[in-house]
FITIBA-620683 format. One record per residue: x negated, y negated, z of N, C-alpha, C in turn; residue in three letters. Coordinates in steps of 0.2 Angstrom, whole numbers, plus 5000, padded with zeros to 4 digits. Layout:
BEGIN
XYZXYZXYZALA;...
This chain:
BEGIN
484050165041484050095044484650085048MET;484650035053485150025058485449955058GLN;486049945060486349885061486849885067LYS;486949835071487449825076487849765074GLU;488549775075489049725074489649735078VAL;489949675080490549685084491149725080ASP;491249705074491849735071491649745064ILE;491749815062491549835055492249835051ALA;492349805045492949815042492849845035ILE;493149905034493049945029493549935023ILE;493349895018493749875013493849795013GLY;493649765007493649695006494249675002GLY;494849705002495449674999495749625003GLY;496449615001496749555005496849575013PRO;496949635014496949655022496349645025ALA;495749665022495149665025494849585026GLY;495049545020494849475021495249445026LEU;495849455027496249415032496049435039SER;495849505039495649535046495049505048ALA;494549495043493849465045493949395047SER;494349355044494449285046494749285053ILE;495249325054495649325061495149345066SER;494749395065494249415070493649365071SER;493449335066492849285066493149225070ALA;493749205069494049145073493949155080GLU;493949215082493849235089493149245092ARG;492649225087491949225089491649295088GLY;491949345085491649405084491149405078LYS;490649455078490249465072490549515068SER;490649495061491049545057490549565051ILE;490649625049490349655043490849685039LEU;490949655033491449685028491049735024ILE;491249795023490949845019491449865013LEU;491249845007491649845001491249884996GLU;491549944993491249984988491149954981ARG;491649904980491549874973491049824973ASN;490949794967490449734966490749674968GLU;491349664970491649604971492249614977GLU;492349554980492949554985493549544982LEU;494149564985494749544982495149604981GLY;494849664980495249724979495649724972GLY;496149754972496549764966496849694963VAL;496849644968497149574966496749554960LEU;496149564959495749544954495949554947ASN;496349614946496549634940497349614939GLN;497649594944498349574944498449494942CYS;498349484935498349414933499049384932ILE;499549424934500249394933500349354939HIS;500849304939501049274945501549314949PRO;501649284955502149314959501849334966GLY;501249314968500949324974500949264978PHE;501049274985500949214990501549174991GLY;502149204989502749164990502949164997LEU;502749215001502949215009502349175012ILE;501749195011501149175015500949105014TYR;500949085007500649025005501248975003PHE;501849005003502448965001502348934994LYS;502048974989501948954982501749014978GLU;501849004972501749064967501049064964GLU;500649114966499949124963499849184959LEU;499349184955499149254952498749294957THR;498549354956498149394960497449364962GLY;497149344956496449314958496449254962PRO;496949214960497049154964497149164972GLU;497549214973497749234980497049254983TYR;496749304980496149324983495549274984ALA;495549224979495049174980495149134986TYR;495749114988495849074994495549105000ARG;495549175001495249205006494449215005PHE;494249224999493549234998493249164999ILE;493549114997493249044999493249025006LYS;493749055010493849035017493349075021GLU;493149135019492649175023491949145023ILE;491849105018491149075017491049025022LYS;491648995026491548945031491348975038LYS;491249045038491149075044490449115044TYR;489949085047489249115047489249185051PRO;489749205055489849265058490149315054ASN;490349305048490549355043490049375038ILE;489849435038489349465033489749505028GLU;489549505022489849545017489349595014VAL;489449655013489049705010489449735004TRP;489249714998489549744992489249804989LEU;489549844985489349904982489049944988GLU;489449954993489249994999489750045000THR;489550105000490050165001490050185008MET;490550185012490550225019490650295018VAL;490250335020490250405019490450445025VAL;490450415031490650445037490750395043ASP;491150415048491250385054491250435060ILE;491150415066491150455071491650425076THR;491850465081492350445086492050395091GLU;491350385091491050335095490950275091GLU;491250265085491350205081490650195078LYS;490350245076489650235072489850255064LYS;489650215060489750215053489150235049ILE;489150285044488650295040488850265033THR;488450225030488550195024487950195019ALA;488050195013487550195008487650135003ILE;487050105002487050054996486350054993ASN;486250004989485549994986484949994990ARG;485049974996484549965001484350035005ASP;484850075004484750145007485350165011GLY;485150215016485650235021485650205027ILE;486250175029486350135035486750175041TRP;486550165047486950185053487150125056GLU;487750115056488050045059488450065065ILE;488150025071488550035077488949985078LYS;489649995080490149945081490449955087THR;490849895089491249905095492049915093LYS;492149895087492849915084492749925076ALA;493249955074493249965066493949955064ILE;494049915058494649905055494649935048ILE;495149985047495250015041495749975036PHE;495449955031495849915026495649945019SER;495650005018495450045012495950045007THR;496550015008497050015002497250085000GLY;497450094994497750154992497550174985CYS;497750234983497550254976498150284973ARG;498150284966498750304962498750384962GLU;499350404961499450474960499250494952ARG;498850544952498550564945498950614942THR;498850634936499150694933499050754937ARG;498550764940498450824945498950824951GLY;499050764954499450764959500150774957ASN;500350754951501050764948501150834945LEU;500550864943500650934941501050944934GLN;500850894929501250894923500950954918ILE;501250994916500951044912500851024905PRO;500451064901500351044894499651034892GLY;499451014887498751004884498450944888ALA;497750944887497350894891497050844886ARG;497450804882497050764877496950694880PRO;496550654877496450584879497050544878ALA;497150484882497750444881498150454887GLY;497950484893498350484899497950444904ILE;498350394907498050344911498550334917TYR;498250314923498650284928498750214926THR;499350184928499550114927499050064929ALA;498750084935498150034937497550034933GLY;497350094931496750094926496950064920THR;497550064917497750034911497749954912ALA;497949934918497949864920497249834920GLN;496749874922496049854922495849854915ARG;495949904911495749904904495949844901LEU;496549824901496849764898496649694901VAL;496649694907496549624910495849604912ASN;495449654913494749644915494249664909ILE;494349724906493949754901494049724894GLU;494749704893494949684886495049734881GLY;495249794884495449854879496149864880TYR;496449884874497149904874497149984874LEU;497450014879497450084880497750134875PRO;498250104871498650134866499050094862GLY;499450114857499850074853500550094854GLU;500750154856501450184856501450214863LYS;501750184868501650204875502250224879ILE;502250274882502750294887502550294894LEU;502950264899502750254906503150304910ILE;502750344914503150394919503150364926LEU;503750344928503750314935503850244934GLY;504350224939504550154938504250114944SER;503650124947503350084952503150014949GLY;503049974953502949904951502349894946ASP;501849934947501249924942501449944935ILE;501850004935502150024929502549974925GLY;503049944929503449894926503049834924LEU;502649814928502249754926501849764920ILE;501549834919501149844913501549854907MET;502249874908502649884902502749814899ALA;502849764903502849694900502149674897ARG;501649684901500949664899500749694892ARG;500949754891500749794885501149764879LEU;501749754881502249724876501949654873LYS;501649614878501349554876500749564871TRP;500449614872499849634869499949664862GLU;500549674860500749704854500949774854GLY;500849814859500949884859501749894859ALA;501949954857502649974857502750014863GLU;503149984868503250024874503950054873VAL;503950124873504450164871505050164876ILE;504750164883505250164888504850184895GLY;505250184900505050204907505450264909VAL;505150314911505450374913505450384921VAL;505950384924506050394932506350454934GLU;506050494938506450554941506950544945LYS;506950484949507450474954508050434951LEU;508650434954509250404951509250324952PRO;508750304954508650224955507950204954TYR;507850144952507150124950506650124956PRO;506050124955505550134961505250064962GLY;505350014958505049944959505449894961GLY;505249834963505649784965506149754960LEU;506649734962507149714957506949654952THR;506549614955506249554951505849584945ARG;505449634946505049664941505449704936ASN;505949734939506449774934506749724929LEU;506949664932507349614927506849584923VAL;506249564925505749524922505349564917GLN;505249624918504749664914505149714910CYS;505749734912506049784907506649754904LEU;507149734908507749704905507649644900GLU;507149604902507049544898506749564891ASP;506449624891506149644885506449704881TYR;507049714884507449774881507049834881ASN;506649854886506349914887506749964891ILE;506950024888507350064891507050094897PRO;507550114902507350144908507750214908LEU;507450274908507750334908507750364916TYR;508350354919508350374926508550444926LEU;508350484931508450554932508150594926LYS;507550574924507150614919506450614921HIS;506150664918505450674920505050704914THR;504350694914503950724908503850794910VAL;504050844906503950914907503350944903VAL;503150914898502550934894502250884890GLU;501550884890501150844886500850874880ILE;500950844874500650884868500150834865LEU;499650874861499150834858498450874859GLY;498050864854497350904854496850854856LYS;496650804852496150754854496450694857ASP;497050684855497350624858498150644859ARG;498450614864499150624865499550614859VAL;499950664857500350654851501150644853GLU;501250664859501950654861502050694868GLY;502650684871502850724877503550744876VAL;503750794880504450814881504650784888TYR;505250754887505550734894506250774894ILE;506450784901507050814902507350784908ALA;508050794908508450764914508250814920PRO;508450784926508350824932509050834935VAL;509050894939509750904942509650864949ASP;510150874953510250834960509650854965ASP;509350904963508750934968508150904965ASN;508150874959507550854956507150904951GLY;507550954950507251004945507350994938ASN;506850994934507050984927507551034924PRO;507951004919508451054915508051064909ILE;507651114908507251124902507651134896ILE;508151164896508551174890508751104887GLU;508751054891509050984888508450944886ASP;507850974886507250924885507250904878LYS;506950844877506850814870506150784869LYS;505950784863505250764861505250684860PHE;504750654863504650584862503950574859ILE;503850544853503250534850502850474853GLU;502250484855501850424858501150444858CYS;500650394859499950414859499650394866ASP;500050374870499850354877500350374882THR;500150404888500650414893500250374899LEU;500650324902500450294908500850324914LEU;500450334920500750364926500850314931LEU;501450294933501550254939502050284944SER;501850334946502250384950502050384958ALA;501850324960501750324968501050314969GLY;500950284976500250274978500150314985LEU;499550324986499350364992498850324996ILE;498950315002498450275007497850315007PRO;497250275007496650305007496350315014GLU;496450375017496350385024495850445025ASN;495450465020495050525021494550525027ASP;494350465028493850455033494150465040LEU;494850435041495150445047495250515049LEU;495450555044495550625045494950665047GLU;494350635045493750665047493650665055ASN;493950615058493850615065494550625069ILE;494950665065495550685068496050635071ASN;496050575067496550525069497250555066ILE;497750555070498350585067498650535062PRO;498950565056499250535051499950545051LEU;500350495050501150505049501250525042ASP;501650585042501750615035502250575031PRO;502650525035503050485031502750425028ARG;502250395031501850335028501250365025THR;500950415027500350445025499750405027GLN;499950355032499450315035499450335043GLY;498950315047498950335054499550305058PRO;499650345063500150315068499850255071TYR;500150205072499950145076500450115081VAL;500150075085500650035090500749965087ASP;501049925091501149855088500549815087GLN;499949835090499349805089498949825083TYR;499249875079498949915073498349955075LEU;498349975082497850015084498050085083SER;497650135080497750205079497750235086THR;497850305086497850335092497150355095LEU;496650325092495950325094495750255096LYS;495550245102495450175105494850145101GLU;495050085099494550035095494550045088GLY;494950085085495050095078495750075075ILE;495750025071496349995069496450005061PHE;497049995059497250005052497749955050SER;497649925043498149875041498149885033CYS;498649845031498749845023498949915020GLY;498749925014499049985011498750055013ASN;498250045017497950105021498450125026SER;498750085029499250095034499950125032LEU;500250085027500750105023500750065017LEU;501050095011501150065005501650005005VAL;501349945005501749885005502049864998ASN;502549824998502749804991502549724990ASP;502349694995502049624994501449614997LEU;500949574994500349564997500349525003VAL;500849485004500949445010500949485016ASP;501349535016501349585021500749615023TYR;500349635018499649655019499249605022VAL;499249545020498849495024499049485031THR;499749485032499949475039499749535044LEU;499749595041499449645045498749645046GLN;498349615041497649605042497449555047GLY;497849505048497749455053497949485060ILE;498449525060498549555067498049605069LEU;497849645064497249695066496649655068ALA;496449605065495849565066495949535073GLY;496549505075496649485082496649535087LYS;496949595085496949645090496249675091SER;495849685086495149715087494749665092ALA;494849605091494449555095494749555102ALA;495349565103495649565110495449635113LYS;495349685109495149755112494449745115TYR;493949715111493249705113493249665119ILE;493749615120493749575126494149605132ASN;494349665131494749705136495349665138ASN;495649635133496249595134496949635133GLU;496849705131497449745130497449805135THR;497749795140497749845146498449885145ASN;498349945142498949985140499150025146ILE;499750015148500050055154500350125151GLU;500650125146500950185143501150165136LYS;501250225132501350215125501950265123ARG;502450235120503150275118503250275111VAL;503450335109503550345102504250325099HIS;504250295093504850265091505150315086ILE;505750335087506150375083506550335077GLU;506650365072507050345066507650395064ILE;508150365062508650415060509150385054ASP;509650415052510050395047509750385040GLY;509850325037509550315030508850285030ASN;508450285036507850265037507350315035LEU;506850305031506350355028505650345032ARG;505450285034504850275038504950205042LEU;504450205047504350145051503650135053VAL;503450075053502750055056502849995060ALA;502549985066502250035070502650095072PRO;502350155074502750205076502750215084GLN;502350175087502250175094502350105097TYR;502650105103502650045107502150055113LEU;501650005114501250005120501449955125SER;501449975131501749935136501149905141PHE;501249845143501749805143501849765136PRO;502449745135502549715128502649635130ILE;502149595127502049525128502249485123LEU;502249505117502349465111502849495106GLU;503149455101503549475096503249535092ASP;503649585090503349635086503749645080ILE;503349645074503549655068503549725066THR;504149745063504249815061504349815054PHE;504149865050504149875043504549945042TYR;505049945038505450005036505550015029PHE;505650075027505950095020506450135021ARG;506950135016507550175017507550235012VAL;507950285013507950345009508350335002LYS;508850295003509350294997509550214997GLU;509750194991510050124990510750124994PRO;510850074998511450065002511749995002GLN;512349985002512649925003512949915010LYS;513049855012513249835019512949885024SER;512249875024511949925029511849885036ALA;511849925041511749905048511149935051ILE;510649905053510049925056510149915064LEU;510149975068510249965075509649995079THR;509449955084508949975089509350005095LEU;509150065097509550095102508950115107LYS;509250125114508850155119509250205122ASP;509150275120509550325121510250315117LYS;510750315121511450295117511650225118ASP;511250185121511350115122511150075116LYS;511550035113511449985107511049925110ARG;510449905108510149855110510249795106ILE;510149805099510249745094510349775087LYS;510749735083510849755076510649695071GLU;510449725065510349675060510749705054TRP;511049655050511449675044511149655038ARG;511249695033510949685026511449695021PHE;511649645016512049665011511949725006PRO;511249735005511049795001510349805003VAL;510149875004509449895005509249944999VAL;508649944997508349984992507750014994LYS;507650084992506950114994506350074992PRO;506450034986505850004983505649934987ALA;506149914991506049854995506049865002GLU;505449845005505349855012505849805016MET;506049835022506449795027505949775032ILE;505949705034505449685039505849645044VAL;505749655050506149625055505649605061ILE;505749555065505349535071505849545077LYS;505549575082505949585088505649555094VAL;505949515098505749485103505649525109LYS;505149515114504949555119505549575124PRO;506049525125506549545129506949595127GLU;506949615121507349675119507049745120PHE;506349735121505949795121505649815128LEU;505549765132505149775138505349835143ARG;506049845143506249895148506549955144ASP;506349965137506650015133506250085135ILE;506550135135506250205137506250245131GLU;506750255127506750295121506950255115SER;506550215112506750175106506850215100PRO;507450195097507650225091507950175086LYS;507750175080508050135075508450185071PHE;509050155069509550195065509850155060TYR;509950175054510250145048510850175047MET;511450135047512050155045512450115041GLU;512950135038513350095033514050085034GLY;
């Protein structure tokens, strides 16, 4: 079976929903392809408040945030939604092969927006040795079990990794009556937002073991305990100092990986720092007509940023179809100092509008100075009282600072 559409959006989470509205407002026909049975992505299981403070200027739960966009897309007859639809292939000619209950579809598009989100690191990714009993879950899976399915994954729980989902689940499991023994973090600093550290661990006296990791899992049918050990400055476990912790459940909250397998199939270059595609300020990948936004572009710490990226990608895809983006040249952006990643990674000229840049740092730092340079010339500076790896830095740069730049470089110094 065949279908033609202006813009196909792969993924119906917050990035895909906002992108669809942005494109539809500009008169394009939109098809959202969502593999799950409902729109909203991971927001549907995030029943805690804290969403929307930037975009909506009010505090919402995850389902409330998603519903606002799901309600909005119903106003647009040019937005079509296919649920329970799996995209299995794309081509450089922007043709999509998808499968759903109706059969196999070949979808011809003028532009594609990737908003596929990210997945959690599993035990296989982390390569934790030991037995393979029941009772090992990613934090997101545990979140769904508790909030959607109504099951408690365990009674005596240890969490590996201090990512935001793990911190939030520590509190949630405590509310449900489970004993949360602690959170083990390999790095010398927490991996989640400060507000989650305070509200989810400190307020409930849940211990955080920094510079520790799980080195062995024990148990036959069910987890019976784990060994944790401190790590040295290179992150290597000091096995002789390991200690046993009794537990029946281990949750993994040790990072997220952008879902970009389909992009790799058509040789779209991925940035090893973000694990998402290289993009310019329009969120266009290095293949014409293919765009990326949200957590498939880079792992964001706030859904508001995901939404704003979706809006930009939707607008950019519509402008691409209308031949409104005539790119004269493209320049790579360098980073140095305490900066770990940046998006976008390219500037496409001419530069006509403000550009939003997203950064993460390598290490916590006080009195940080972010500098934009052109070769050895300082163009602009931003000052921050403190920066942390878990918290994104977001700045907006006006065109006058970038129009004539030849070798853009961002540098973080202290």
